[in-house]
C-alpha positions as CSV (number, residue, x, y, z in Angstrom):
1,M,-46.1,-65.2,-12.6
2,D,-48.3,-64.0,-9.9
3,I,-48.6,-60.2,-9.6
4,S,-48.6,-58.6,-6.3
5,K,-50.0,-55.1,-5.4
6,S,-46.4,-53.7,-5.4
7,D,-45.8,-55.2,-8.8
8,I,-48.9,-53.4,-10.2
9,Y,-47.8,-50.1,-9.1
10,L,-44.3,-50.7,-10.4
11,L,-45.6,-51.6,-13.8
12,L,-47.8,-48.5,-13.5
13,G,-44.8,-46.3,-13.0
14,L,-43.5,-47.6,-16.3
15,A,-46.7,-47.5,-18.2
16,E,-46.4,-43.9,-19.6
17,S,-42.6,-44.0,-20.4
18,P,-39.3,-45.5,-19.6
19,A,-37.8,-44.4,-16.2
20,H,-35.0,-44.9,-13.8
21,G,-35.4,-46.8,-10.8
22,Y,-35.9,-44.0,-8.4
23,A,-38.5,-42.3,-10.5
24,V,-40.4,-45.7,-10.5
25,M,-40.2,-46.0,-6.7
26,Q,-41.5,-42.3,-6.5
27,S,-44.3,-43.0,-8.9
28,M,-45.4,-46.1,-6.7
29,R,-45.6,-44.1,-3.6
30,E,-47.6,-41.2,-5.3
31,R,-50.0,-43.3,-7.1
32,S,-50.7,-45.5,-4.1
33,A,-51.0,-42.3,-1.9
34,G,-48.3,-44.0,0.3
35,A,-50.0,-47.2,0.9
36,V,-47.4,-49.0,-1.0
37,R,-44.2,-48.8,1.0
38,V,-41.0,-50.0,-0.9
39,S,-37.5,-50.0,0.0
40,T,-34.5,-49.7,-2.3
41,G,-33.8,-53.6,-1.7
42,S,-37.4,-54.9,-2.1
43,F,-37.9,-52.6,-5.3
44,Y,-34.8,-53.9,-7.1
45,R,-35.8,-57.6,-6.1
46,R,-39.2,-57.2,-7.6
47,L,-37.9,-55.4,-10.5
48,S,-35.5,-58.2,-11.0
49,A,-38.3,-60.9,-11.0
50,L,-40.5,-58.7,-13.5
51,I,-37.5,-58.6,-15.8
52,A,-37.0,-62.3,-15.6
53,G,-40.6,-62.8,-16.1
54,G,-40.4,-60.8,-19.3
55,L,-42.7,-57.8,-18.1
56,V,-40.0,-55.3,-18.0
57,E,-36.8,-54.7,-19.7
58,E,-33.7,-52.4,-19.6
59,T,-33.4,-49.6,-21.8
60,T,-31.4,-46.4,-22.3
61,G,-32.3,-43.3,-20.8
62,P,-32.6,-39.9,-22.4
63,K,-29.1,-38.0,-23.1
64,Q,-30.0,-34.9,-21.1
65,D,-30.8,-36.7,-18.0
66,D,-28.5,-36.6,-15.0
67,P,-25.6,-38.9,-15.8
68,R,-25.5,-40.4,-12.4
69,R,-28.7,-42.2,-13.0
70,G,-28.4,-45.9,-13.7
71,A,-30.4,-48.1,-16.0
72,Y,-33.7,-47.0,-17.3
73,Y,-36.6,-49.8,-17.7
74,R,-39.5,-49.9,-19.8
75,L,-42.6,-52.2,-20.1
76,T,-42.5,-55.0,-22.5
77,A,-45.7,-56.0,-24.7
78,T,-45.9,-58.7,-22.4
79,G,-45.9,-56.5,-19.3
80,R,-48.5,-54.1,-21.0
81,R,-50.7,-57.1,-21.4
82,A,-50.3,-58.1,-17.8
83,L,-51.3,-54.6,-16.9
84,A,-54.3,-54.7,-19.0
85,D,-55.3,-58.0,-17.8
86,E,-54.9,-57.0,-14.1
87,R,-57.1,-53.9,-14.9
88,D,-59.9,-56.2,-16.4
89,R,-59.6,-58.5,-13.5
90,L,-60.0,-55.8,-10.9
91,A,-62.9,-54.3,-13.0
92,A,-64.7,-57.5,-13.1
93,L,-64.3,-57.9,-9.3
94,V,-65.8,-54.3,-8.8
95,A,-68.7,-55.3,-10.7
96,A,-69.1,-58.4,-9.1
97,V,-69.0,-56.6,-5.7
98,D,-71.4,-53.9,-7.0
99,G,-73.9,-56.5,-7.9
100,V,-74.2,-57.8,-4.6
101,R,-77.3,-57.0,-2.6
102,P,-76.7,-55.4,0.9
103,M,-77.4,-57.9,3.6
104,P,-80.6,-56.9,5.9
105,R,-79.6,-55.8,9.1
106,R,-80.4,-58.1,12.1
107,G,-83.9,-57.6,13.3
108,R,-85.0,-56.1,10.1
109,P,-86.4,-57.6,7.0
């Protein structure tokens, strides 16, 4: 399963604890400093794909929470591994970019 930038932020929104959809959407906006814009429809389509892919699963929420809240979601072990793999992939990319020598400017050695 290919993981998009939005998927990474969705997984991050569930990394610390189970949450309901609205809380995950808020986390995505906050963690990305607004760079990831997500509508309710696109969020639930991506969430459904992550559930189908075995990265996220539905769970029960805390009893004291707002009873109007729908389902809660949490990462599966596979989801945690996918997030860790993505972290490692990005760290390797940053290391590779950091290792590139700057190109000399035109007309300069």
